[in-house]
Backbone as a chain_set.jsonl record, in Angstrom:
{"seq": "MKIKVALFKINANYREKSHRLHNWRAIYNWVNVSHQFTIDIMGSICQRNTTK", "coords": {"N": [[0.827, -1.206, 0.0], [1.927, 1.248, 0.801], [3.837, 1.54, -1.166], [2.294, 1.979, -3.421], [1.211, 4.498, -2.831], [3.543, 6.015, -2.786], [4.377, 5.743, -5.449], [2.24, 7.008, -6.683], [2.581, 9.611, -5.734], [5.062, 10.249, -6.878], [4.372, 10.093, -9.561], [2.459, 12.155, -9.736], [4.065, 14.339, -9.108], [5.868, 14.243, -11.235], [4.113, 14.685, -13.34], [3.306, 17.291, -12.802], [5.738, 18.626, -13.099], [6.31, 18.143, -15.822], [4.156, 19.43, -16.928], [4.686, 22.06, -16.231], [7.008, 22.404, -17.674], [5.983, 22.175, -20.215], [4.416, 24.473, -20.278], [6.426, 26.419, -20.168], [7.635, 25.898, -22.599], [5.587, 26.59, -24.329], [5.333, 29.325, -23.774], [7.877, 30.146, -24.568], [7.776, 29.534, -27.31], [5.726, 31.294, -28.052], [6.919, 33.77, -27.517], [9.019, 33.646, -29.342], [7.589, 33.597, -31.79], [6.181, 36.046, -31.671], [8.327, 37.76, -31.579], [9.5, 37.349, -34.074], [7.399, 38.278, -35.607], [7.39, 40.983, -34.871], [9.858, 41.742, -35.949], [9.281, 41.371, -38.657], [7.279, 43.329, -39.029], [8.733, 45.668, -38.427], [10.616, 45.501, -40.47], [8.99, 45.774, -42.762], [8.0, 48.336, -42.366], [10.349, 49.825, -42.476], [11.098, 49.293, -45.124], [8.977, 50.487, -46.448], [9.394, 53.131, -45.754], [11.84, 53.632, -47.001], [11.221, 53.351, -49.675], [9.673, 55.492, -50.288]], "CA": [[0.0, 0.0, 0.0], [2.816, 2.413, 0.855], [4.502, 1.65, -2.471], [1.316, 2.597, -4.329], [1.136, 5.926, -2.49], [4.799, 6.617, -3.228], [4.321, 5.805, -6.91], [1.255, 8.029, -7.036], [3.203, 10.913, -5.463], [6.093, 10.461, -7.905], [3.655, 10.324, -10.805], [1.864, 13.49, -9.653], [5.174, 15.285, -9.163], [6.371, 14.213, -12.611], [3.11, 15.311, -14.199], [3.37, 18.732, -12.543], [6.978, 19.12, -13.706], [6.185, 18.118, -17.276], [3.174, 20.458, -17.258], [5.393, 23.332, -16.124], [7.928, 22.432, -18.807], [5.154, 22.43, -21.387], [4.061, 25.889, -20.205], [7.603, 27.193, -20.55], [7.832, 25.719, -24.035], [4.544, 27.375, -24.988], [5.72, 30.731, -23.619], [9.057, 30.347, -25.413], [7.303, 29.555, -28.693], [4.954, 32.514, -28.251], [7.888, 34.87, -27.577], [9.708, 33.489, -30.615], [6.692, 33.99, -32.874], [5.901, 37.478, -31.583], [9.582, 38.434, -31.908], [9.601, 37.273, -35.538], [6.331, 39.142, -36.092], [7.877, 42.35, -34.678], [10.915, 41.962, -36.941], [8.61, 41.506, -39.951], [6.617, 44.641, -39.056], [9.789, 46.672, -38.519], [11.193, 45.396, -41.811], [8.056, 46.319, -43.748], [7.946, 49.785, -42.142], [11.602, 50.372, -43.002], [11.03, 49.212, -46.584], [8.001, 51.478, -46.888], [10.011, 54.443, -45.596], [12.926, 53.826, -47.963], [10.694, 53.399, -51.041], [8.97, 56.767, -50.491]], "C": [[0.864, 1.259, 0.0], [3.5, 2.645, -0.489], [3.567, 2.349, -3.462], [1.238, 4.101, -4.091], [2.381, 6.644, -2.991], [4.812, 6.777, -4.744], [3.363, 6.898, -7.367], [1.846, 9.426, -6.851], [4.244, 11.244, -6.52], [5.429, 10.827, -9.226], [3.065, 11.735, -10.844], [2.939, 14.564, -9.783], [5.709, 15.393, -10.583], [5.409, 14.936, -13.55], [3.158, 16.83, -14.044], [4.601, 19.333, -13.217], [6.857, 19.196, -15.22], [5.192, 19.184, -17.734], [3.844, 21.83, -17.239], [6.337, 23.5, -17.308], [7.166, 22.771, -20.081], [4.752, 23.906, -21.432], [5.221, 26.759, -20.653], [7.835, 27.106, -22.047], [6.826, 26.555, -24.809], [4.884, 28.864, -24.94], [6.894, 31.052, -24.535], [8.655, 30.442, -26.878], [6.568, 30.851, -28.99], [5.88, 33.718, -28.387], [8.62, 34.84, -28.906], [8.86, 34.009, -31.765], [6.454, 35.493, -32.853], [7.145, 38.286, -31.926], [9.752, 38.479, -33.424], [8.592, 38.222, -36.177], [6.772, 40.604, -36.01], [8.941, 42.688, -35.708], [10.294, 42.185, -38.316], [7.959, 42.879, -40.084], [7.654, 45.747, -39.228], [10.389, 46.69, -39.916], [10.29, 46.034, -42.85], [7.952, 47.834, -43.603], [9.196, 50.444, -42.728], [11.584, 50.376, -44.526], [10.094, 50.281, -47.131], [8.619, 52.878, -46.827], [11.088, 54.685, -46.643], [12.4, 53.928, -49.381], [9.979, 54.714, -51.319], [9.851, 57.772, -51.227]], "O": [[0.571, 2.22, -0.712], [3.716, 3.784, -0.903], [3.996, 3.2, -4.24], [1.202, 4.884, -5.04], [2.296, 7.738, -3.548], [5.209, 7.821, -5.262], [3.645, 7.624, -8.32], [1.649, 10.311, -7.683], [4.31, 12.374, -7.006], [5.86, 11.747, -9.92], [3.16, 12.426, -11.858], [2.754, 15.565, -10.475], [5.972, 16.489, -11.078], [5.821, 15.69, -14.431], [3.062, 17.566, -15.026], [4.531, 20.401, -13.825], [7.251, 20.188, -15.832], [5.361, 19.775, -18.8], [3.604, 22.659, -18.117], [6.455, 24.586, -17.875], [7.633, 23.546, -20.916], [4.748, 24.518, -22.5], [5.043, 27.71, -21.413], [8.184, 28.094, -22.693], [7.167, 27.161, -25.826], [4.741, 29.575, -25.935], [6.914, 32.09, -25.197], [9.129, 31.316, -27.604], [6.755, 31.445, -30.052], [5.675, 34.579, -29.243], [8.822, 35.881, -29.531], [9.34, 34.764, -32.611], [6.517, 36.147, -33.894], [7.043, 39.371, -32.498], [10.102, 39.515, -33.988], [8.895, 38.888, -37.167], [6.563, 41.374, -36.947], [8.939, 43.779, -36.276], [10.717, 43.072, -39.056], [8.071, 43.522, -41.128], [7.49, 46.644, -40.054], [10.641, 47.755, -40.481], [10.765, 46.757, -43.726], [7.829, 48.543, -44.602], [9.116, 51.48, -43.387], [12.004, 51.35, -45.152], [10.381, 50.906, -48.152], [8.405, 53.703, -47.716], [11.243, 55.807, -47.126], [13.057, 54.533, -50.228], [9.703, 55.024, -52.478], [9.422, 58.898, -51.483]]}, "num_chains": 1, "name": "protein.A"}
């Protein structure tokens, strides 16, 4: 019975850690995408200004 409880605790802890890791990955991806988006906007603005 104690082994089952220990396994359950380990499993819960692992799930929480992997969930946190997944959150970080999602945040990292979002930052990456928004950063690329900002670069694209800046690039298009610069191109528009130089073509005038």
